[in-house]
C-alpha positions as CSV (number, residue, x, y, z in Angstrom):
1,X,65.6,113.0,109.3
2,X,64.1,112.7,113.4
3,X,66.5,110.0,115.1
4,X,65.4,107.9,117.7
5,X,68.3,107.6,119.9
6,X,67.1,105.3,123.0
7,X,68.5,105.5,126.6
8,X,71.7,103.2,127.0
9,X,74.3,102.6,128.7
10,X,76.6,102.2,126.3
11,X,78.2,99.7,128.3
12,X,77.5,96.1,126.9
13,X,79.6,97.1,123.7
14,X,83.8,97.0,124.1
15,X,84.5,99.9,122.0
16,X,87.8,99.3,119.2
17,X,90.9,101.7,119.4
18,X,89.2,104.3,121.9
19,X,89.1,105.3,125.4
20,X,85.7,103.2,126.8
21,X,85.5,104.8,130.6
22,X,86.1,108.4,128.7
23,X,83.5,107.7,125.6
24,X,80.9,106.7,127.8
25,X,80.8,109.8,130.0
26,X,80.9,112.2,127.4
27,X,79.5,109.9,124.0
28,X,80.1,110.9,120.3
29,X,77.6,109.3,118.4
30,X,76.7,110.0,114.9
31,X,73.8,109.0,113.7
32,X,73.5,110.1,109.9
33,X,76.3,110.8,107.3
34,X,75.6,111.9,104.2
35,X,78.0,113.3,101.5
36,X,80.8,115.5,103.3
37,X,79.3,115.4,106.6
38,X,78.0,114.1,109.8
39,X,74.9,114.6,111.9
40,X,75.7,113.7,116.0
41,X,72.7,113.0,118.1
42,X,72.7,116.1,119.4
43,X,72.1,117.7,115.9
44,X,75.0,119.0,115.1
45,X,76.6,118.9,111.5
46,X,80.2,117.7,111.3
47,X,82.5,118.0,108.4
48,X,84.8,114.9,107.8
49,X,88.1,116.0,107.5
50,X,89.5,112.6,107.2
51,X,87.1,110.4,105.3
52,X,85.8,108.6,108.2
53,X,89.5,106.1,108.7
54,X,90.6,107.8,105.1
55,X,88.0,105.1,103.6
56,X,84.9,107.2,101.9
57,X,86.3,109.7,99.7
58,X,83.1,109.5,97.1
59,X,81.3,110.6,100.5
60,X,79.2,108.9,102.0
61,X,76.4,107.0,101.5
62,X,76.7,107.7,97.7
63,X,73.3,106.3,96.4
64,X,74.9,104.5,93.5
65,X,76.5,101.9,95.9
66,X,73.3,101.8,98.4
67,X,72.2,100.5,95.0
68,X,74.0,98.4,94.2
69,X,74.1,96.4,97.3
70,X,70.3,96.2,97.8
71,X,70.3,94.6,94.6
72,X,72.7,92.0,95.1
73,X,71.2,91.1,98.5
74,X,68.0,90.6,96.7
75,X,69.1,87.7,94.7
76,X,72.4,86.8,96.5
77,X,73.1,87.0,100.4
78,X,75.8,84.5,100.3
79,X,78.5,82.2,98.5
80,X,81.1,80.1,99.7
81,X,84.4,81.2,98.1
82,X,85.8,77.2,99.0
83,X,85.3,75.9,95.5
84,X,82.1,77.8,94.6
85,X,82.1,81.3,93.8
86,X,79.6,84.6,92.3
87,X,80.4,86.4,88.8
88,X,80.7,88.9,90.7
89,X,84.0,88.9,92.8
90,X,85.6,87.8,89.5
91,X,84.3,91.5,88.0
92,X,85.7,93.1,90.8
93,X,88.5,91.7,90.6
94,X,89.4,92.6,86.6
95,X,88.0,96.4,87.7
96,X,91.2,95.8,89.9
97,X,93.5,94.8,87.8
98,X,93.5,97.5,85.4
99,X,93.8,99.9,88.4
100,X,96.4,98.1,89.8
101,X,100.1,98.4,87.2
102,X,100.3,95.9,84.7
103,X,102.1,93.3,86.3
104,X,99.8,93.0,89.1
105,X,97.0,91.3,87.5
106,X,95.7,88.5,90.6
107,X,93.8,89.6,93.3
108,X,92.3,87.4,96.7
109,X,90.3,89.2,98.8
110,X,90.3,89.2,102.5
111,X,87.9,91.4,104.5
112,X,90.0,94.7,105.4
113,X,93.4,95.5,105.4
114,X,94.7,94.1,108.0
115,X,93.7,90.5,106.7
116,X,95.3,91.5,103.1
117,X,98.9,92.2,105.4
118,X,98.0,88.5,106.8
119,X,97.6,87.2,103.4
120,X,100.3,88.7,101.8
121,X,103.1,87.5,104.6
122,X,101.2,83.9,103.9
123,X,101.7,84.5,99.9
124,X,105.0,85.7,100.7
125,X,105.7,82.7,102.7
126,X,103.8,80.7,99.8
127,X,106.1,81.7,97.2
128,X,109.0,81.1,98.7
129,X,108.4,77.5,99.8
130,X,106.9,76.5,96.2
131,X,110.5,77.8,94.9
132,X,111.8,75.5,96.9
133,X,113.6,79.2,98.6
134,X,112.9,77.4,102.1
135,X,115.6,79.9,104.2
136,X,113.8,83.1,103.5
137,X,112.0,83.2,107.0
138,X,112.9,86.4,108.0
139,X,110.4,90.2,107.4
140,X,111.0,93.6,107.2
141,X,109.3,96.4,108.2
142,X,109.8,100.1,109.2
143,X,110.0,102.1,112.6
144,X,106.9,103.9,112.6
145,X,104.8,101.5,110.4
146,X,101.4,100.9,110.8
147,X,100.4,97.2,109.4
148,X,96.7,96.8,111.0
149,X,95.8,94.4,114.1
150,X,96.3,91.0,113.0
151,X,99.3,89.6,114.6
152,X,101.3,89.2,111.8
153,X,101.1,92.7,111.0
154,X,101.3,93.9,114.4
155,X,104.8,91.7,114.1
156,X,105.3,94.3,111.6
157,X,104.4,97.5,112.3
158,X,107.1,99.9,114.2
159,X,104.4,102.0,116.6
160,X,105.0,100.6,120.1
161,X,101.8,101.5,121.8
162,X,100.0,98.8,119.2
163,X,102.9,96.1,120.4
164,X,103.8,96.6,123.9
165,X,100.2,95.0,125.2
166,X,100.4,92.2,122.7
167,X,104.2,90.6,123.3
168,X,103.8,87.3,121.5
169,X,105.0,88.4,117.9
170,X,106.3,86.4,115.0
171,X,109.7,86.2,115.4
172,X,112.2,86.8,112.7
173,X,110.9,90.4,111.9
174,X,113.9,93.5,112.0
175,X,113.4,97.1,111.5
176,X,114.2,99.4,109.2
177,X,114.6,103.5,110.4
178,X,111.8,105.4,109.6
179,X,112.1,108.3,106.9
180,X,111.4,111.3,108.4
181,X,113.4,113.7,110.2
182,X,114.2,117.1,111.8
183,X,115.8,118.6,109.2
184,X,112.7,118.1,107.0
185,X,110.2,119.7,109.3
186,X,107.7,122.3,107.3
187,X,108.8,121.3,104.0
188,X,106.6,121.0,101.1
189,X,106.7,117.9,99.1
190,X,109.5,114.5,99.3
191,X,112.5,115.0,101.2
192,X,115.8,115.8,98.9
193,X,117.8,114.0,101.4
194,X,117.4,110.5,103.2
195,X,118.2,107.8,100.0
196,X,120.2,106.7,101.9
197,X,117.7,105.5,104.6
198,X,116.3,102.4,102.2
199,X,120.0,101.1,102.7
200,X,119.0,99.6,106.0
201,X,117.5,96.8,103.8
202,X,121.0,96.5,102.5
203,X,122.8,96.8,105.8
204,X,120.7,93.9,106.7
205,X,121.1,91.6,104.0
206,X,124.6,91.8,104.8
207,X,124.5,91.4,108.6
208,X,121.2,88.5,108.5
209,X,122.1,86.9,104.5
210,X,120.0,88.6,102.3
211,X,119.1,84.8,101.5
212,X,117.2,84.8,104.6
213,X,114.4,87.9,103.8
214,X,111.3,87.1,102.2
215,X,109.9,90.6,102.3
216,X,110.0,93.6,102.6
217,X,107.1,95.5,103.8
218,X,106.5,99.4,103.7
219,X,103.9,102.1,103.7
220,X,105.0,103.9,100.5
221,X,103.3,106.9,102.8
222,X,103.3,106.1,105.8
223,X,99.7,107.1,107.3
224,X,98.5,106.4,110.4
225,X,101.7,107.7,112.1
226,X,100.9,111.1,110.3
227,X,101.7,111.5,106.8
228,X,105.6,110.6,106.6
229,X,106.9,110.8,102.4
230,X,109.7,109.0,101.6
231,X,113.1,110.8,100.4
232,X,113.1,111.0,97.1
233,X,114.7,107.9,95.3
234,X,114.0,105.8,99.1
235,X,111.5,103.8,97.1
236,X,113.6,103.3,94.0
237,X,116.3,102.5,95.8
238,X,114.3,99.7,98.2
239,X,113.4,98.3,94.4
240,X,116.5,97.9,93.6
241,X,118.0,96.2,96.7
242,X,115.1,93.5,96.6
243,X,116.3,92.9,93.0
244,X,119.7,92.3,94.0
245,X,118.8,89.6,97.0
246,X,115.2,87.8,95.2
247,X,113.5,89.7,98.0
248,X,109.7,90.6,97.4
249,X,108.5,94.1,97.4
250,X,105.5,94.5,99.6
251,X,102.8,98.0,99.0
252,X,100.8,98.0,102.2
253,X,98.9,100.8,100.1
254,X,94.9,100.7,102.6
255,X,95.3,104.1,103.1
256,X,97.3,105.5,99.6
257,X,95.0,103.3,97.2
258,X,92.3,104.2,95.2
259,X,93.2,107.6,94.5
260,X,95.0,109.0,97.8
261,X,97.9,110.6,96.5
262,X,96.2,111.6,92.7
263,X,96.8,108.6,90.8
264,X,95.2,105.4,91.3
265,X,98.1,103.7,94.0
266,X,101.3,105.1,95.0
267,X,103.2,102.8,92.7
268,X,102.2,104.5,89.9
269,X,103.0,108.1,92.0
270,X,106.1,107.1,92.6
271,X,106.4,104.8,89.3
272,X,108.3,102.1,91.8
273,X,106.1,98.7,91.0
274,X,106.4,96.2,93.8
275,X,105.3,92.5,93.6
276,X,102.4,92.6,95.7
277,X,100.2,95.2,97.1
278,X,98.1,95.2,100.1
279,X,94.6,97.7,99.6
280,X,91.3,98.3,101.4
281,X,89.3,101.1,102.5
282,X,88.8,103.3,99.1
283,X,87.9,99.8,97.7
284,X,83.8,99.3,98.8
285,X,83.9,103.4,99.8
286,X,83.7,102.2,103.8
287,X,80.6,101.2,102.8
288,X,81.2,97.2,103.5
289,X,84.7,95.8,104.5
290,X,87.0,94.7,102.3
291,X,90.6,94.2,101.4
292,X,92.3,92.3,98.3
293,X,95.6,91.7,98.0
294,X,97.0,91.9,94.3
295,X,99.6,90.0,93.5
296,X,102.5,89.9,90.0
297,X,101.0,87.3,87.7
298,X,104.6,85.2,88.2
299,X,104.1,84.9,92.1
300,X,100.2,83.7,91.2
301,X,101.7,81.4,88.7
302,X,104.7,79.7,90.5
303,X,102.5,79.2,93.5
304,X,99.5,77.9,91.9
305,X,101.6,75.6,89.1
306,X,103.9,74.1,92.2
307,X,100.6,71.9,93.3
308,X,99.8,69.0,91.9
309,X,96.6,69.1,89.2
310,X,93.4,69.4,91.3
311,X,95.0,70.1,94.9
312,X,94.6,73.4,97.1
313,X,97.0,75.3,95.4
314,X,96.5,78.0,98.6
315,X,95.5,76.3,102.4
316,X,94.4,80.4,103.0
317,X,90.8,82.6,102.7
318,X,88.1,83.3,104.8
319,X,84.1,82.6,105.6
320,X,83.4,86.1,104.3
321,X,86.4,86.3,101.1
322,X,85.1,88.3,98.8
323,X,81.4,88.6,99.7
324,X,78.5,89.3,98.0
325,X,77.8,92.4,99.3
326,X,81.1,93.9,99.6
327,X,81.5,92.8,95.3
328,X,78.5,95.0,94.7
329,X,79.7,97.8,96.7
330,X,83.0,97.6,94.9
331,X,81.9,97.3,91.9
332,X,80.3,100.5,92.0
333,X,82.4,102.1,93.8
334,X,84.4,101.5,90.9
335,X,82.5,102.5,87.9
336,X,82.6,106.2,91.1
337,X,86.2,106.3,90.0
338,X,85.7,106.3,86.3
339,X,82.1,108.4,86.1
340,X,82.7,110.8,88.4
341,X,86.7,111.6,88.0
342,X,87.5,111.0,91.7
343,X,91.0,110.7,91.2
344,X,91.6,113.3,89.0
345,X,89.8,115.6,90.8
346,X,91.9,114.2,93.7
347,X,94.7,115.2,92.1
348,X,93.3,118.8,91.1
349,X,92.9,119.6,94.6
350,X,95.9,118.7,95.7
351,X,97.6,122.1,95.4
352,X,94.6,124.1,97.2
353,X,94.8,121.1,99.9
354,X,98.3,121.8,100.2
355,X,98.6,125.6,100.9
356,X,95.3,125.2,102.9
357,X,97.2,122.5,105.3
358,X,100.9,124.5,105.5
359,X,98.1,128.3,106.1
360,X,98.4,126.8,109.4
361,X,102.3,125.8,109.8
362,X,102.5,129.7,111.9
363,X,100.0,128.5,114.3
364,X,102.1,127.7,117.6
365,X,100.9,124.6,118.3
366,X,101.6,123.4,115.2
367,X,105.0,121.2,115.6
368,X,105.0,119.9,111.7
369,X,103.2,120.0,108.8
370,X,103.6,117.3,105.9
371,X,101.5,116.9,102.9
372,X,101.1,114.6,99.8
373,X,98.4,114.3,97.5
374,X,95.5,114.6,99.6
375,X,96.7,113.5,102.4
376,X,98.5,115.7,105.0
377,X,99.7,115.3,108.5
378,X,99.4,118.1,111.0
379,X,102.1,117.2,114.0
380,X,100.9,119.1,117.1
381,X,103.2,119.9,120.0
382,X,103.2,117.3,122.5
383,X,101.1,118.1,126.0
384,X,101.8,116.5,128.9
385,X,102.6,113.3,128.1
386,X,102.7,111.9,124.6
387,X,99.5,111.4,122.5
388,X,97.6,113.2,125.5
389,X,97.3,116.4,123.2
390,X,96.1,114.5,120.2
391,X,93.7,112.8,121.9
392,X,91.8,116.0,123.1
393,X,92.1,117.1,120.3
394,X,90.0,115.1,118.7
395,X,87.2,115.3,121.3
396,X,87.3,119.0,121.4
397,X,86.9,119.0,117.4
398,X,84.4,116.5,117.3
399,X,82.3,119.1,119.1
400,X,83.7,121.8,117.1
401,X,82.4,120.3,114.3
402,X,85.0,118.7,112.5
403,X,86.1,114.9,112.8
404,X,89.4,114.4,112.3
405,X,91.6,111.0,112.8
406,X,94.5,111.6,115.2
407,X,97.5,109.3,115.8
408,X,99.3,110.1,118.9
409,X,99.7,114.3,118.1
410,X,98.8,114.3,114.6
411,X,96.2,114.7,112.9
412,X,95.4,113.0,109.1
413,X,93.8,115.2,107.0
414,X,92.2,113.1,104.1
415,X,89.5,114.8,102.7
416,X,86.7,113.1,100.3
417,X,88.0,114.0,96.5
418,X,84.4,114.4,96.2
419,X,85.4,117.9,98.5
420,X,84.5,121.9,97.1
421,X,87.5,124.5,97.8
422,X,84.7,125.6,100.7
423,X,85.2,122.3,102.3
424,X,89.0,122.4,102.7
425,X,88.7,125.9,104.1
426,X,85.8,124.8,106.4
427,X,88.2,122.2,107.4
428,X,91.4,123.7,108.3
429,X,89.5,127.3,109.9
430,X,87.7,124.6,112.2
431,X,91.1,123.0,112.6
432,X,92.9,126.7,113.8
433,X,90.0,127.4,116.1
434,X,90.6,124.3,117.8
435,X,93.8,125.0,118.3
436,X,93.5,128.8,119.5
437,X,91.0,126.8,122.5
438,X,93.3,124.4,123.1
439,X,96.0,126.9,123.3
440,X,93.9,130.0,125.5
């Protein structure tokens, strides 16, 4: 397909999470995407080794999603979600609730993972307020956590570069230690040791009073900081401590949701049920912005039953919550997951993917390899400054025909669930070739 890329200075757009000056000096433009490949503005083919930003496991431009959104936009392009609704949002919520753990059956729609986290924070506050437990104003998160870029999410995030420019964050957020240690470098599977790290939450209960803590927010697998796996028993211990002190446990499943670990959600992978789950990304296969928060039935009922009849129970929402086009994309994606067996395909590919990723462990530039399901963190040794080598590699890999998302010096591999073994081989071969070229 011919692409009409018009001359443009590129100056009008302020790009997110980007080196704007460097990009505009040497732009990397994607003009087409299909299946597992991207096409750049020079006509090059690029293997998408990170499913976009971990959000397109069914492949780019899936025809069923395109057809569903097109059909929806012909009959209804917008309905106000405040006191009104359209049928598709209820249909999508029902489909999602069939994938979540049995106790979690109520879904609140938002437009991104960042909005999902801020919404979850408000749900935590509303729930405790409805119970008359107003002292629970403290939130617990974790070092090396990423929970989006809204103020609530930045407050919970344990990544210094996401916080240092924005000092006016929420008060009363305390951090547990992250779960990865030097003893676990280049080992397969969940670390055997480290369950005691979960006791950081118990120490906070003893220090601040468990009755002051509203919720504990964790990614079951810390994604954006390079696939940090939970030690065996760690998530189970967090669940125990939360139950002992009346704390809500929130799983941020924005990356791990919808099959990335070979199960619908990480909750089912680890057999630990949170009270609240956030999700986004693969919900619509990345085709239209959408996120959601799913909660246990008791949370929904507590908040709604507390309000007077006829009153708005939860003063929160977005203009585009449950947008008709996004719902159409989400419904189509839920059907694709079932009809094409995407979760099962992810699970089946996981052992081959793990072996392929660990084949990079012998490279002198590779510091660590961490893999679970079809999600991997390949950490390279830092260059002149932390993160500099990762930025360089991400740019060079693009021109070597591979897209991999780097956070700092961590390359995060997340192949599409439609990928075949030869696609995995191509990702690893191009990753190694880029490492070789950088080391030379």
